N, C-alpha and C positions, 0 to 999 in steps of 0.2 A: 781149100777144104774147110768146111764147118759142119760138124756133125754132133748129134746127141744120142744118148741111149738112157732110158730109165732102167737102172740096174734092179731096183726094187721099189715098190710103192704100196703103202697100206698102213694100217694101224700098228703093225708089228715092226716096221722099219722102212726107211726111205733113203734113196741114194740116186742121184742123177749124175751122169758124166757128160761133159762138153769138151770137144777138142777141135783144134785147128791142126794143120800139118806139123806145127812146132810146139804147141802148148795144150795141155789137158788140165781140166779143173774138175774136182768133185763138188757137187752141190749137195751138202749134207752127207753124213755117213752113219745112218741109223741101223745098219746091219753089221754083221761081223766082218772083220778085215778079211778073213778067208773067203767069204762069199764075194766081197768086192773084187779081190784079186782073181778069184776063179772066173768071175764074169769077164773081167778084163782079158784074161788069157783066152777065153772062148772067142772074144771079139778081136783078138790079135792086137791088143794095146798094152804096151809095157807099163807097169806101175812107175817106172823111172821117168816116164813122160809127165807124170802129175806134177804140177807146179804149185798148187794150193788147194785147200779145202775151204769152201765157202759155206757158212752156217746160217740158216734161215731163222732159227729160234732154238730155245734151249731144251725142248721136250726130248725125252730119251729116244723116241722113234726117229729122231733126226740127228742125234749126237752120240749114239752108243759107241762107235769106234773112231770118233774124230781124233781123240788123243793118241790112240794106238797107231793109226795110219800116219799121223804127223811125226810121231817118234820113229816109226819104221823107216819112213822115206825122208825125214828131216825137211819137211815142207811146212810153210806157214798155215796157220788157221786164221781165217778172216771172218770177223763177226763184229757186231756193235757192242758197246760197253755194257748195256743192261743185260744182254744175252750172256756175256762172259761172267757177269756177277752171279747169274743163276746156274750156270753149268760149269764153272771153273773146277769144282771138285770132281765132276765126272770126267772132264778132259784130262786132269792130272797135271803133272809137272812138265809143262811145255811153254812156260811163260816167255822164254826167249824166242819163241816162234809165233807169238800172238800178234796179229795185225788188226788194229781197230779201224772200222770204217763208220762213217756217219750215215744213218738212215736218210735217204734222199740224195745221197752223193753219187757221183760217177767216178770210177777208178778202173785201173787196168791190171791185168795179170798177163805177162807176155804180150801176145798180140790179140788178147780178148778184152773188150771193154765191157764193164759191168755197171748196170744201173740198179741200185738198191732202193726199193720203195716200200712204204709202210703197209702192213696187213693188220686187220682188226682182230686176228685170232687171239685167244686168251693166253698170250705169252708176254714176257717182260717187254719186248719191243720187236715183234715179229716182222720179218721182211719177205717180200717176193722180189723177183729179179727179172731183168731183161739183160741178155748177153748177146754180143755180136762181134765179129772180127773188126778190129779197129779201123781197117781200111775198107771194109765192106758193110757199112751200117744198115744197108737194106736187107741183109741176111740176119734177121733178129729172132732170137729165141726168147719167148716169154714163159716164165715159170710161175704159176699161181696156184699153189696148194695151201692148205690151212688158211683159207682166205677169209673166213668169217662172213663177209658179205661183199658183193661186187660194188665197191665204192667208185666214185667218179675218178679218183686217182688211178685205180686199177684199170678202168676202162681206157683212160688216157694213155697209160704206159703200154698196155697190151694191144692197142689198136693198130700198130704197125708191124706186129709180129708175123714172120713168115712161117714159123712153127710155134705151136702153143701147147704147153703141158698144163692142163687145166684140171683142177679138183672136181670130181664128181662123186662125192663121198657116200651119199646115202639116198635110198628111195624113201620118200616121206612116209608112205604107208607101211613099209617094212619097219622103219624106225619106230613109229607110233604103236605098232602091234607087236614089237619085239620085246626081248627080255630085259632091256635096260630099265633102271629105275627112272621115275619121273624127272628127278633133278637132272640126270645125265641126258635124258631125251631133250629137255629144255635147253641145256647147254649146247648140245650139238646143233639144234635148230636156231640158236640165237645168232646175233650179229658178231659174236665172238667165237663161233663154233666152226662149222664146216658147210660147204656148198652142197646142196642136194643135186640130183640129176636134173631136175627142172630148173634150178637156179643156174646150173652150168649152161644149159641151153639159153637161158635169159642173158647171161653175160656174153655168150658168143654172139647173140644177135646184135649186141652193142659194139663189138670189136671186129665183126666180119668185114673183110675187104678183099679185093681181087688178088692181092699178093699172099694171102694165107694158103699155104700148101699142105701142112700137116697139123693134125690135132691128136694129142695123146691124152686120154682121160686117165686121171691119176688119183691116188689116195682113196681108193674104194674101201669101204668098210666090209669086212668079211661077215659081219653079223647083220648089217642093215642094208646091204646092197648085193647085187649079183652082176657079174661082168656082162652077161648077155642082156640084162635089163638096162644097165647104164649105156651100153652100146646102142641098143635099139631105140632108146629114148633120144639120144643125140642123132642117130642116123635118120630117124623119122623127120627131124627138122632139116638136116642137111640135104636130104633128097628133094626137098621142096625149094632149096635155094642154091646149093653148091655141092652137087653130088660128086664133083671131081676131087674134093678134099680127101686126103689120105687119113682115115680114122683108125686109131689104134687104142687099145685099152692096156694100160700098164698093170702088171700083176705083182703080187707079194713075193712069189716064189721063183720067178724067172725074169730075165731081162728082155727088153724089147730089142729088135734089130737096131743097128746103127742107122739113124735117119739123117739125110742131108738136109740141113736147115735152109 
């Protein structure tokens, strides 16, 4: 078994769960601990199965309850050193459960292997991840949100994913005509911001391969995007090349089903 669910995704909070039959990991915990545990109960996953929390970067929508979950379950928090430096106060007194990884390294939690690679997002040292069962590397989950821009490194790492959680943050027209001030619009559109719906399609064209089974669009802006628009933009492309791919849109207020990676 190798499964994933996006418990929540968006500007108000992000959390992904990955599990094998024996190990479960949270990737970020940017929503309340109660919401995380409620979702896990609905999915029939015991919190006691969680072996670690993996942190992509320090922003609050990814780290809100990292410390609380770690203290409650007595599980390690895994992050790089620059991220710890910027979110240590938010995480709180869990120094005995901090595990530092190097961006670009490969490491394991239980029977899950994790590859951490750099993202250009405006964080201290943002990471995206590929995860797979240690003995089944062909079942690879790629997680690429807060991506900034689709770098060659991202394309290389994500090109063998069987399931992809991919940022589709904003519609460019909605962003430019929306209420944000000019500086914030420029930040979002920059190489250190977020992928648009069109950029998500562009990245997918570079990593599409016969083994890709599932695509979950994630980190949608509530102000500058619409789930129907993000889905239709991606589906219009997929229908011309791979209409068999299972396409889902992750939401801010509810979890996706458990997906077999």
